[in-house]
Structures are given as structure tokens and as C-alpha cells.
C-alpha positions in Angstrom: -2.1 2.7 -27.9 -3.0 0.4 -25.1 -3.5 1.9 -21.6 -0.3 1.8 -19.6 -1.3 0.3 -16.2 0.9 0.0 -13.1 1.3 -3.2 -11.1 2.8 -3.3 -7.6 5.2 -6.2 -7.7 4.3 -7.4 -4.2 2.0 -10.2 -3.1 -0.5 -7.7 -1.6 -1.7 -6.8 -5.1 -1.9 -10.4 -6.5 -5.6 -10.7 -5.8 -6.3 -7.6 -7.8 -4.4 -8.9 -10.8 -5.2 -12.6 -10.6 -8.6 -12.1 -12.1 -7.2 -10.1 -15.0 -5.3 -13.3 -16.1 -8.4 -15.4 -16.0 -10.4 -12.9 -18.1 -7.6 -12.3 -20.7 -7.6 -8.6 -19.9 -3.8 -8.4 -20.0 -3.9 -8.5 -23.8 -5.7 -5.1 -23.7 -3.3 -3.2 -21.5 0.4 -2.6 -21.2 1.3 -3.8 -17.7 4.2 -2.0 -16.0 5.6 -3.6 -12.8 7.5 -1.9 -10.0 7.7 -1.1 -6.3 5.2 1.5 -4.9 7.9 4.2 -5.1 8.8 3.4 -8.7 5.1 3.4 -9.8 4.6 6.7 -8.0 7.3 8.3 -10.2 6.0 6.7 -13.4 2.6 8.1 -12.8 3.8 11.5 -11.7 6.0 11.8 -14.8 3.2 10.7 -17.1 4.7 7.3 -18.0 1.6 5.5 -16.8 -2.0 6.2 -17.4 -3.6 4.3 -14.6 -2.3 2.6 -11.5 -1.9 2.5 -7.7 -0.4 5.6 -6.2 0.8 5.9 -2.6 -1.8 7.7 -0.5 0.7 10.4 0.5 1.7 11.0 -3.1 -1.9 11.6 -4.1 -1.9 14.4 -1.5 1.1 16.0 -3.2 0.0 15.6 -6.8 -3.8 15.5 -6.7 -3.9 18.1 -9.5 -2.6 15.4 -11.9 -5.0 12.6 -11.0 -8.6 11.4 -10.4 -9.4 8.6 -8.1 -10.9 5.4 -9.4 -14.0 4.6 -7.3 -14.1 1.5 -5.2 -10.4 0.6 -5.7 -7.6 0.9 -3.1 -5.1 -1.1 -1.2 -6.3 -1.1 2.4 -6.7 -3.0 5.6 -9.2 -2.8 8.5 -6.7 -3.7 11.2 -3.9 -6.3 10.6 -2.1 -6.0 7.3 0.9 -8.3 7.9 3.1 -6.7 5.2 3.8 -3.3 6.8 5.7 -3.8 10.0 8.0 -2.3 12.5 10.6 -4.8 13.5 12.4 -3.7 16.6 15.1 -4.7 19.1 13.3 -2.9 21.9 9.7 -1.9 22.8 8.3 1.0 20.7 8.1 3.2 23.8 11.9 3.0 24.2 12.7 4.3 20.7 12.8 7.9 21.6 16.0 9.4 20.2 17.0 6.0 18.7 17.7 5.4 15.1 14.9 3.8 13.0 15.6 2.7 9.4 12.8 3.2 6.9 12.5 1.0 3.8 12.8 3.2 0.7 9.9 1.4 -1.1 6.9 3.2 0.3 6.4 6.9 1.2 3.0 6.4 2.8 4.2 3.7 5.2 7.1 6.0 6.3 4.7 8.7 7.4 2.3 6.2 8.9 5.1 4.9 11.1 6.1 8.4 12.2 2.4 9.2 13.2 2.1 6.0 15.2 5.3 6.4 17.0 4.6 10.0 17.9 0.9 9.8 18.7 0.5 6.3 20.1 3.9 5.8 21.8 5.0 9.4 22.4 8.5 8.9 20.9 10.6 10.9 18.4 13.3 8.7 16.9 15.9 9.8 14.3 15.0 8.3 10.9 17.3 7.1 8.1 16.0 5.8 4.7 17.6 2.7 3.4 17.1 -0.3 1.1 14.8 -3.0 2.6 17.5 -5.3 3.9 16.6 -6.2 7.5 20.0 -7.4 8.7 21.7 -4.2 7.4 19.0 -2.0 8.7 19.3 -3.4 12.2 23.1 -3.0 12.1 22.7 0.7 12.1 19.3 1.1 13.8 17.2 -0.1 16.7 14.2 -0.7 14.6 13.2 -1.0 10.9 10.2 -0.4 8.8 9.5 -3.2 6.3 6.8 -3.4 3.7 5.7 -5.9 1.1 7.2 -9.3 0.6 10.2 -8.5 2.8 7.9 -7.8 5.7 6.0 -11.0 5.1 9.3 -13.0 5.2 10.2 -11.4 8.5 6.8 -12.3 9.9 6.9 -15.8 8.5 10.3 -16.6 10.0 10.2 -14.5 13.2 13.5 -13.9 15.0 14.1 -12.7 18.5 12.7 -9.3 17.7 9.5 -7.4 18.4 7.0 -7.0 15.6 4.4 -4.3 15.3 1.8 -4.5 12.5 1.1 -0.9 11.3 -2.4 -1.7 10.1 -3.2 -3.0 13.6 -1.5 -0.1 15.3 -3.4 2.5 13.2 -6.7 0.8 13.9 -5.9 0.8 17.6 -4.9 4.5 17.5 -7.9 5.7 15.5 -10.6 3.0 15.2 -10.5 3.4 11.4 -9.1 1.3 8.5 -6.0 2.5 6.7 -5.6 3.0 3.0 -2.1 2.6 1.8 -2.5 3.3 -1.9 -5.3 4.6 -4.0 -6.0 3.8 -7.7 -5.8 6.8 -10.0 -6.1 7.8 -13.6 -4.2 10.7 -15.1 -6.6 13.6 -15.7 -5.6 14.0 -19.3 -6.2 10.3 -20.0 -9.6 10.5 -18.2 -10.6 13.3 -20.5 -9.2 12.2 -23.8 -9.8 8.4 -23.4 -12.6 8.1 -20.9 -13.9 5.0 -22.5 -10.6 3.2 -22.0 -10.3 4.4 -18.4 -13.8 3.0 -17.8 -12.9 -0.3 -19.3 -9.8 -0.7 -17.2 -11.6 0.3 -14.1 -14.4 -2.1 -14.8 -11.9 -4.9 -15.4 -10.2 -4.4 -12.1 -13.5 -4.3 -10.3 -14.4 -7.7 -11.9 -11.0 -9.0 -11.0 -11.4 -7.9 -7.4 -14.8 -9.7 -7.2 -13.5 -12.8 -8.8 -10.5 -12.9 -6.5 -12.6 -12.4 -3.3 -14.5 -15.5 -4.4 -11.4 -17.6 -5.1 -9.0 -16.7 -2.3 -8.2 -20.4 -1.6 -7.3 -21.0 -5.3 -5.1 -17.9 -5.3 -3.3 -18.9 -2.1 -2.8 -22.4 -3.5 -1.3 -21.2 -6.7 0.9 -18.6 -5.1 2.2 -21.1 -2.6 3.7 -23.1 -5.4 6.3 -20.4 -6.2 6.6 -18.6 -2.8 8.2 -19.6 0.5 4.9 -19.1 2.3 2.4 -21.9 3.1 -1.0 -21.9 1.5 -2.7 -21.3 4.9 -0.4 -18.3 5.6 -1.2 -16.7 2.2 -4.9 -17.3 2.6 -4.9 -15.6 5.9 -2.9 -12.7 4.5 -5.1 -12.2 1.4 -8.2 -12.3 3.6 -6.9 -9.4 5.6 -6.3 -7.2 2.6 -9.1 -4.9 1.4 -9.4 -3.4 -2.0 -12.6 -1.4 -1.7 -12.7 2.3 -1.0 -16.1 3.0 0.6 -17.0 5.9 2.8 -15.4 4.5 6.0 -12.1 3.9 4.2 -12.3 7.4 2.8 -12.8 8.8 6.3 -9.8 6.8 7.5 -7.7 8.2 4.8 -8.8 11.8 5.5 -7.9 11.2 9.2 -4.4 10.0 8.1 -4.0 13.3 6.1 -5.2 15.3 9.1 -2.6 13.7 11.4 0.1 14.0 8.8 -0.7 17.8 8.5 -0.7 18.3 12.2 2.8 16.8 12.4 4.1 18.9 9.5 4.5 16.1 6.9 2.1 17.7 4.4 1.1 21.3 3.8 -2.6 20.8 3.0 -5.3 18.2 3.1 -6.4 17.1 -0.4 -9.9 16.7 -1.7 -10.9 13.3 -2.9 -11.9 13.8 -6.6 -13.2 10.7 -8.4 -13.3 9.7 -12.0 -16.9 9.4 -13.2 -17.6 6.2 -15.0 
């Protein structure tokens, strides 16, 4: 059976998958698309073998997974697709309602950390579908992620926009890792050679994409509302490696989440050995 591999159906993961098409790797895997929240559940339930897992979900389920080395979805500062869109300055959100898009668990906790520790406010939170007009009908601010966030950034309204990658970097000095790449432990043991092949394919795809960002932006602009220049800028800000500095940033995220009571314990980073 072909490895079942998850694919985040947002533009932020296009560079990782673009190279798979050029190398005909898609014939060797079963690609399953979904939002981060959907893919989290597929992995946790054992319906995927390999894929991106929200950083916070790795914390809750690390006993089920091993991390794939050198692969993540991160940014070292501005990320552009994880935003707070607000009617008022962040410092004035204390006690106000903030709507959280239901498509990413990590971003929800990241927002709560930033509002508490950088701006000193404690809003009330409601989780809702990522529909900005509806979110702002019931709340003073909204958390948007993925393509919905990009559209809000591309066509700004009379609203304040905070980039959570930039906010995290300003708070801590570290990059932020939003999702890690994992393999189910059983699959890593029983089919280690296939896990290694998929991992190697994604590393090759990442390298290819980094060398062809202009082409990827050009191709994506043909079917998206965004301009080629906007997409190139966006893709150049995304990071997909997971070196020591990114690992330290993630561990700091876990420490802050624990200090605020959002997680019970800080996980260890256990890697699949290729």
C-alpha cells in the first residue's frame, strides 16, 4: 500500500509540494488534502502515515509520532498568513470578544500567548469558521490563518492587522514553528524504508522549490487572486527547515503555553532516524 501523506490545502505549503509534481513523486504516495485541523485528526486516528501536524498537537500526542528531520512550516518573523485583524489596538482588547478561526490549534494558542504576554490583555475567546465579516459581527478582533488571512492582507480594509510571526519574533527573538512533519511510530518501525523515501522526496522538493520561487509564484498567480510579486514575497518569508534555532523557538512556545496553562507538560523532540 502506498504511504498515506497529508497535504495542507493552503498556499503556505505549495512550495513543499510543488517539487513533488516535477519529480513524479505523487505516483508513489496517496496524497490526502485538508485543513491543518482536519489533517491533525487524520494523523491522530491513524488514517495518515506521514504529514504535517500542528505543533501544539504534537505536544498532546507525541507518543504516537516521530518528527521528520529538517521539515516544518515556520517563519523567522513575518509570516503573512497568520493574522489578528482588529477593530481596535491590541492593548484595548482586554475583556473584549476575539474570534478564533477553527482551522488551526497552534495559531489559537500563539495568539493567546502574544495578547497576554506582549499586550497584557485577556480577551474572551470564541471559536468560529474563518469568515471575517461574520467574525467581526460578534467580536472586536479575529484570528485568520491560511489563504483567508492572505486575502485580508491583500485587500486591506479599515482594520488593524497584526502578523503573528512578526509579533512572536518581537516578543521572543526566535522564529516560530507552526507545524512539524511527523511519521506514525508504527509506520516508522514497520516500513522505515518507505518513510525514508517520502522524507527524502520532500527534502528534494523543498530544495527545488527554494531555487524556483519565481516560477512557483508565476504559476500560482495564474489561478489565485494574488499578484506574482505578492506571492513571491510570501513564499520567500516561509521557512521549511527545522534546525536547532527553530527547535529552540518551538520549545520556548511550549514553555510559554505551559506557563499559561494551555498544555500540561513540555514534550521532547524525538526524531525519525533515516
